[in-house]
C-alpha positions as a Markdown table, in Angstrom:
| # | Residue | x | y | z |
|---|---|---|---|---|
| 1 | Met | -14.6 | -1.0 | -20.5 |
| 2 | Arg | -15.9 | -4.3 | -22.1 |
| 3 | Leu | -15.5 | -7.3 | -19.9 |
| 4 | Ser | -14.8 | -10.8 | -21.3 |
| 5 | Pro | -17.5 | -13.5 | -21.0 |
| 6 | Leu | -15.8 | -15.1 | -18.0 |
| 7 | Leu | -15.4 | -11.7 | -16.1 |
| 8 | Leu | -19.0 | -10.8 | -17.1 |
| 9 | Ile | -20.1 | -14.0 | -15.3 |
| 10 | Ala | -18.1 | -13.3 | -12.3 |
| 11 | Ser | -19.6 | -9.8 | -12.0 |
| 12 | Leu | -23.2 | -11.1 | -12.4 |
| 13 | Thr | -22.4 | -13.7 | -9.9 |
| 14 | Gly | -21.4 | -11.1 | -7.2 |
| 15 | Leu | -24.5 | -8.8 | -8.1 |
| 16 | Leu | -26.8 | -11.8 | -7.5 |
| 17 | Ala | -25.1 | -12.6 | -4.2 |
| 18 | Ala | -25.8 | -9.0 | -3.1 |
| 19 | Cys | -29.5 | -9.2 | -3.7 |
| 20 | Gly | -29.7 | -11.3 | -0.7 |
| 21 | Gly | -31.6 | -14.1 | -2.1 |
| 22 | Gly | -29.9 | -16.6 | 0.2 |
| 23 | Pro | -26.1 | -17.9 | 0.5 |
| 24 | Ser | -24.4 | -17.7 | -2.8 |
| 25 | Pro | -22.4 | -20.9 | -3.5 |
| 26 | Arg | -18.7 | -20.7 | -3.3 |
| 27 | Pro | -17.8 | -19.3 | -6.8 |
| 28 | Glu | -16.2 | -21.5 | -9.4 |
| 29 | Ala | -12.7 | -20.3 | -9.4 |
| 30 | Arg | -10.8 | -18.7 | -12.4 |
| 31 | Pro | -7.5 | -20.3 | -12.9 |
| 32 | Ala | -4.6 | -19.0 | -11.1 |
| 33 | Val | -2.5 | -17.2 | -13.9 |
| 34 | Ala | 0.2 | -14.6 | -13.6 |
| 35 | Val | -1.3 | -11.0 | -13.1 |
| 36 | Ala | 0.7 | -7.8 | -13.5 |
| 37 | Pro | 1.2 | -6.1 | -10.1 |
| 38 | Asp | -0.9 | -3.2 | -11.0 |
| 39 | Gln | -3.6 | -5.0 | -13.0 |
| 40 | Ile | -7.2 | -5.0 | -11.4 |
| 41 | Thr | -8.9 | -8.4 | -11.1 |
| 42 | Val | -12.6 | -8.5 | -11.1 |
| 43 | Ala | -14.0 | -9.6 | -7.8 |
| 44 | Asn | -15.3 | -13.2 | -8.2 |
| 45 | Phe | -16.7 | -13.9 | -4.7 |
| 46 | Gly | -19.6 | -15.6 | -3.1 |
| 47 | Asp | -21.2 | -14.7 | 0.5 |
| 48 | Ala | -22.5 | -17.3 | 3.1 |
| 49 | Ala | -24.8 | -14.6 | 4.4 |
| 50 | Pro | -25.4 | -11.9 | 1.8 |
| 51 | His | -27.1 | -8.8 | 2.8 |
| 52 | Pro | -29.8 | -7.5 | 0.6 |
| 53 | Trp | -28.0 | -4.0 | -0.3 |
| 54 | Gly | -29.8 | -0.8 | -1.5 |
| 55 | Pro | -28.8 | 1.0 | -4.7 |
| 56 | Glu | -25.1 | 1.4 | -3.9 |
| 57 | Thr | -23.7 | -2.2 | -3.4 |
| 58 | Pro | -20.1 | -3.3 | -2.7 |
| 59 | Gln | -20.3 | -4.7 | -6.5 |
| 60 | Ser | -20.4 | -1.0 | -7.5 |
| 61 | His | -16.9 | -0.6 | -6.5 |
| 62 | Ala | -14.1 | -1.7 | -8.9 |
| 63 | Val | -11.3 | -2.6 | -6.5 |
| 64 | His | -11.8 | -5.3 | -3.9 |
| 65 | Gly | -9.6 | -7.1 | -1.4 |
| 66 | Ile | -9.6 | -9.0 | 2.1 |
| 67 | Asp | -8.2 | -8.8 | 5.5 |
| 68 | Val | -6.9 | -12.0 | 7.1 |
| 69 | Ala | -5.4 | -13.3 | 10.4 |
| 70 | Arg | -4.4 | -16.5 | 11.8 |
| 71 | Phe | -8.0 | -17.7 | 11.4 |
| 72 | Gln | -7.3 | -17.9 | 7.7 |
| 73 | Thr | -5.3 | -21.0 | 8.0 |
| 74 | Ser | -5.1 | -22.0 | 4.5 |
| 75 | Val | -4.7 | -19.3 | 1.7 |
| 76 | Asp | -3.8 | -19.9 | -2.0 |
| 77 | Trp | -2.6 | -16.3 | -2.9 |
| 78 | Pro | -2.1 | -16.8 | -6.6 |
| 79 | Leu | -5.4 | -18.0 | -6.9 |
| 80 | Ala | -7.2 | -15.5 | -4.7 |
| 81 | Arg | -5.2 | -12.9 | -6.6 |
| 82 | Ala | -6.7 | -14.1 | -9.8 |
| 83 | Asn | -10.2 | -13.8 | -8.5 |
| 84 | Gly | -10.3 | -10.7 | -7.3 |
| 85 | Val | -8.0 | -10.0 | -4.3 |
| 86 | Asn | -6.1 | -6.9 | -5.4 |
| 87 | Phe | -5.0 | -6.0 | -1.7 |
| 88 | Ala | -4.9 | -7.5 | 1.7 |
| 89 | Phe | -4.5 | -6.2 | 5.0 |
| 90 | Ile | -2.7 | -8.8 | 7.2 |
| 91 | Lys | -2.9 | -8.8 | 11.2 |
| 92 | Ala | 0.7 | -8.4 | 12.5 |
| 93 | Thr | 0.5 | -7.3 | 16.0 |
| 94 | Glu | -1.5 | -6.9 | 19.2 |
| 95 | Gly | -0.8 | -4.8 | 22.3 |
| 96 | Gly | 2.8 | -4.8 | 23.0 |
| 97 | Asp | 3.7 | -8.5 | 23.1 |
| 98 | Arg | 1.8 | -10.6 | 20.6 |
| 99 | Val | 2.4 | -11.5 | 17.0 |
| 100 | Asp | -0.1 | -13.0 | 14.8 |
| 101 | Ala | 0.8 | -16.8 | 14.3 |
| 102 | Leu | 0.4 | -16.6 | 10.5 |
| 103 | Phe | 1.5 | -13.2 | 10.0 |
| 104 | Asp | 5.1 | -14.1 | 8.3 |
| 105 | Ser | 3.2 | -16.7 | 6.1 |
| 106 | His | 0.5 | -14.2 | 5.0 |
| 107 | Trp | 2.9 | -11.6 | 4.7 |
| 108 | Arg | 5.2 | -13.4 | 2.3 |
| 109 | Gly | 2.3 | -15.4 | 0.1 |
| 110 | Ala | 0.7 | -12.2 | -0.5 |
| 111 | Ala | 4.0 | -10.4 | -2.0 |
| 112 | Arg | 4.8 | -13.5 | -4.0 |
| 113 | Ala | 1.5 | -13.4 | -5.7 |
| 114 | Gly | 1.5 | -9.8 | -6.3 |
| 115 | Val | -1.1 | -8.6 | -3.9 |
| 116 | Arg | -0.7 | -5.2 | -2.3 |
| 117 | Arg | -0.2 | -6.0 | 1.3 |
| 118 | Gly | -0.4 | -3.9 | 4.5 |
| 119 | Ala | -0.1 | -4.9 | 8.1 |
| 120 | Tyr | -2.5 | -4.0 | 10.8 |
| 121 | His | -2.1 | -3.6 | 14.6 |
| 122 | Phe | -4.9 | -4.6 | 16.8 |
| 123 | Phe | -5.2 | -1.7 | 19.7 |
| 124 | Tyr | -5.1 | -2.9 | 23.3 |
| 125 | His | -6.7 | -0.7 | 25.6 |
| 126 | Cys | -4.3 | -1.5 | 28.8 |
| 127 | Arg | -0.9 | -0.5 | 27.2 |
| 128 | Ala | 0.4 | 2.8 | 26.2 |
| 129 | Pro | 0.2 | 3.7 | 22.6 |
| 130 | Glu | 4.1 | 4.2 | 22.6 |
| 131 | Glu | 4.7 | 0.7 | 23.6 |
| 132 | Gln | 2.1 | -0.6 | 21.0 |
| 133 | Ala | 3.9 | 1.6 | 18.3 |
| 134 | Ala | 7.3 | 0.3 | 19.3 |
| 135 | Trp | 6.0 | -3.3 | 18.9 |
| 136 | Phe | 4.4 | -3.0 | 15.7 |
| 137 | Ile | 7.4 | -1.4 | 14.3 |
| 138 | Arg | 9.9 | -4.1 | 15.6 |
| 139 | Asn | 7.9 | -6.7 | 13.8 |
| 140 | Val | 6.6 | -5.2 | 10.7 |
| 141 | Pro | 9.5 | -4.1 | 8.1 |
| 142 | Lys | 9.4 | -1.0 | 6.1 |
| 143 | Arg | 9.1 | -1.7 | 2.4 |
| 144 | Ala | 8.5 | 0.6 | -0.6 |
| 145 | Gly | 5.4 | -0.2 | -2.4 |
| 146 | Asp | 3.4 | -1.6 | 0.7 |
| 147 | Leu | 0.1 | 0.0 | 1.7 |
| 148 | Pro | 0.1 | 2.1 | 4.9 |
| 149 | Pro | 0.1 | 0.5 | 8.2 |
| 150 | Val | -3.3 | 0.3 | 9.8 |
| 151 | Ile | -4.3 | 0.8 | 13.4 |
| 152 | Asp | -7.3 | -1.4 | 14.3 |
| 153 | Met | -9.5 | 0.2 | 17.2 |
| 154 | Glu | -12.6 | -1.2 | 18.6 |
| 155 | Trp | -14.0 | -2.0 | 21.8 |
| 156 | Thr | -12.9 | -5.5 | 23.3 |
| 157 | Pro | -15.8 | -6.9 | 25.5 |
| 158 | Asp | -14.5 | -10.4 | 25.1 |
| 159 | Ser | -10.8 | -9.7 | 25.7 |
| 160 | Pro | -9.6 | -12.1 | 28.5 |
| 161 | Thr | -7.4 | -9.4 | 30.1 |
| 162 | Cys | -8.6 | -5.9 | 29.2 |
| 163 | Thr | -12.3 | -5.0 | 28.6 |
| 164 | Ile | -12.0 | -1.3 | 29.9 |
| 165 | Arg | -13.9 | 1.7 | 28.3 |
| 166 | Arg | -11.9 | 4.7 | 28.8 |
| 167 | Pro | -13.1 | 8.4 | 28.0 |
| 168 | Ala | -13.4 | 9.3 | 24.4 |
| 169 | Thr | -10.8 | 12.0 | 24.9 |
| 170 | Glu | -8.1 | 9.5 | 25.9 |
| 171 | Ile | -8.8 | 7.1 | 23.2 |
| 172 | Arg | -8.5 | 9.9 | 20.5 |
| 173 | Ala | -5.3 | 11.1 | 22.3 |
| 174 | Asp | -3.9 | 7.5 | 22.0 |
| 175 | Ala | -4.9 | 7.3 | 18.2 |
| 176 | Ala | -3.2 | 10.6 | 17.7 |
| 177 | Thr | 0.0 | 9.3 | 19.3 |
| 178 | Leu | -0.1 | 6.2 | 17.2 |
| 179 | Ile | -0.9 | 8.1 | 14.1 |
| 180 | Arg | 2.2 | 10.4 | 14.5 |
| 181 | Leu | 4.6 | 7.5 | 15.4 |
| 182 | Phe | 3.5 | 5.3 | 12.6 |
| 183 | Thr | 3.8 | 8.2 | 9.9 |
| 184 | Gln | 7.3 | 9.2 | 11.3 |
| 185 | His | 8.5 | 5.6 | 11.0 |
| 186 | Tyr | 6.9 | 4.3 | 7.7 |
| 187 | Gly | 6.6 | 7.7 | 5.8 |
| 188 | Thr | 2.9 | 7.7 | 5.3 |
| 189 | Ala | 0.0 | 8.3 | 7.4 |
| 190 | Pro | -1.8 | 5.2 | 8.7 |
| 191 | Ile | -5.1 | 3.8 | 8.0 |
| 192 | Leu | -7.5 | 3.7 | 10.8 |
| 193 | Tyr | -10.0 | 0.9 | 11.1 |
| 194 | Thr | -12.9 | 1.0 | 13.4 |
| 195 | Thr | -16.5 | -0.2 | 13.9 |
| 196 | Val | -19.8 | 1.9 | 14.0 |
| 197 | Asp | -20.0 | 1.9 | 17.9 |
| 198 | Phe | -16.7 | 2.7 | 18.5 |
| 199 | Tyr | -16.6 | 5.5 | 16.1 |
| 200 | Glu | -19.7 | 7.1 | 17.6 |
| 201 | Asp | -18.8 | 6.5 | 21.1 |
| 202 | Asn | -15.4 | 8.1 | 20.8 |
| 203 | Gln | -16.1 | 10.8 | 18.1 |
| 204 | Met | -13.5 | 9.6 | 15.9 |
| 205 | Trp | -14.3 | 11.8 | 13.1 |
| 206 | Arg | -12.2 | 14.4 | 15.3 |
| 207 | Leu | -9.1 | 12.7 | 14.2 |
| 208 | Lys | -7.0 | 14.3 | 11.4 |
| 209 | Gly | -4.5 | 13.1 | 9.0 |
| 210 | Val | -5.7 | 9.6 | 8.6 |
| 211 | Asp | -7.7 | 7.6 | 6.2 |
| 212 | Phe | -10.6 | 5.6 | 7.4 |
| 213 | Trp | -11.4 | 1.9 | 6.9 |
| 214 | Leu | -15.0 | 1.5 | 8.1 |
| 215 | Arg | -16.8 | -1.7 | 9.0 |
| 216 | Ser | -20.6 | -1.7 | 7.9 |
| 217 | Val | -22.1 | -5.1 | 6.9 |
| 218 | Ser | -25.7 | -4.1 | 6.9 |
| 219 | Ala | -25.6 | -0.5 | 5.3 |
| 220 | His | -23.4 | 1.4 | 3.0 |
| 221 | Pro | -20.9 | 3.5 | 5.0 |
| 222 | Ser | -22.5 | 6.8 | 3.9 |
| 223 | Asp | -25.5 | 5.6 | 5.7 |
| 224 | Arg | -23.8 | 4.2 | 9.0 |
| 225 | Tyr | -21.2 | 7.1 | 8.9 |
| 226 | Pro | -22.9 | 10.1 | 7.5 |
| 227 | Gly | -20.6 | 12.8 | 6.3 |
| 228 | Gln | -17.6 | 10.8 | 6.9 |
| 229 | His | -15.0 | 10.2 | 4.1 |
| 230 | Trp | -13.8 | 6.6 | 3.8 |
| 231 | Thr | -11.3 | 5.0 | 1.8 |
| 232 | Phe | -11.9 | 1.2 | 2.5 |
| 233 | Trp | -15.3 | -0.3 | 3.5 |
| 234 | Gln | -15.2 | -3.9 | 5.2 |
| 235 | Tyr | -18.5 | -5.1 | 3.9 |
| 236 | Thr | -18.8 | -8.7 | 4.9 |
| 237 | Ser | -17.2 | -11.2 | 7.4 |
| 238 | Thr | -18.7 | -14.2 | 5.6 |
| 239 | Gly | -17.3 | -13.7 | 2.1 |
| 240 | Leu | -16.3 | -16.9 | 0.1 |
| 241 | Val | -13.1 | -16.4 | -1.9 |
| 242 | Pro | -11.6 | -18.9 | -4.2 |
| 243 | Gly | -8.3 | -19.9 | -2.7 |
| 244 | Ile | -9.3 | -19.4 | 1.0 |
| 245 | Ala | -10.6 | -22.1 | 3.1 |
| 246 | Gly | -13.8 | -21.0 | 5.2 |
| 247 | Asn | -15.2 | -17.5 | 5.5 |
| 248 | Thr | -13.3 | -14.3 | 5.2 |
| 249 | Asp | -13.7 | -10.6 | 5.4 |
| 250 | Ile | -14.2 | -8.8 | 2.1 |
| 251 | Asn | -13.4 | -4.9 | 1.4 |
| 252 | Ala | -13.9 | -2.4 | -1.2 |
| 253 | Tyr | -12.0 | 0.6 | -2.2 |
| 254 | Ala | -13.8 | 3.8 | -2.3 |
| 255 | Gly | -12.9 | 5.1 | -5.9 |
| 256 | Ser | -12.4 | 3.8 | -9.3 |
| 257 | Ala | -9.6 | 1.8 | -10.7 |
| 258 | Ala | -8.0 | 4.8 | -11.9 |
| 259 | Asp | -8.4 | 6.3 | -8.5 |
| 260 | Trp | -6.7 | 3.3 | -7.0 |
| 261 | Gly | -3.5 | 3.9 | -9.1 |
| 262 | Arg | -3.4 | 7.4 | -7.9 |
| 263 | Trp | -3.8 | 6.6 | -4.3 |
| 264 | Leu | -1.2 | 4.1 | -4.4 |
| 265 | Ala | 1.2 | 6.6 | -5.9 |
| 266 | Ser | 0.4 | 9.1 | -3.3 |
| 267 | Arg | -0.1 | 6.6 | -0.2 |
| 268 | Ala | 1.9 | 3.6 | -0.4 |
| 269 | Gln | 5.3 | 3.5 | 1.5 |
| 270 | Arg | 8.2 | 4.9 | -0.2 |
């Protein structure tokens, strides 16, 4: 595929940022123009603290997106869409009684801009999984075309109310319950987000019937999670994205643009 000069410059900017030669500046934004819902826009991102990647960099992946929560207080979704945000995972709920303050704003804004959106639930270690699933389902509508729901499972040492570390067998049992309940309601299996330490401590590779979204900001997932198939890779938390004030998390989809279309056809909500 031949790239226009503008897209070529954007791609080279990303590659230079990936080389780790110091912080890359916030990129000059491409204008916010109408983009077809299934059109892939090329990542035009910078990074406030880029990592010196090896042979396989984030930029070797064709489809990029973001995840956001209340910390991203200002998002120009059409501008972000035009500059490479093809999908967004949006924090919706936490535990059994908390809704992210900006969930509704981000949820509606992403849809209006044609960004493929999915909601995520932050797992709370001191509540039953059935309660947490019910809370998420109560607050996140089922809508054809949306991405599968996401379960975010990680340790919470800084939580003001719940820092327990239960046995791995209990953690996986809770995850399996959430996977089952989310699948039953949304008609598609959820995605499981996790971190290196949580994944290793709880042997999360034992779980079946779920796509993995893996955090790895200093190495490719194939190095950090050997042998684990993954669908999404969170590769930085210091990304600079046109249309978003401050830093944000950036993610890559594992396959090609054609793979992305096939994945959506098989995994999006119906």
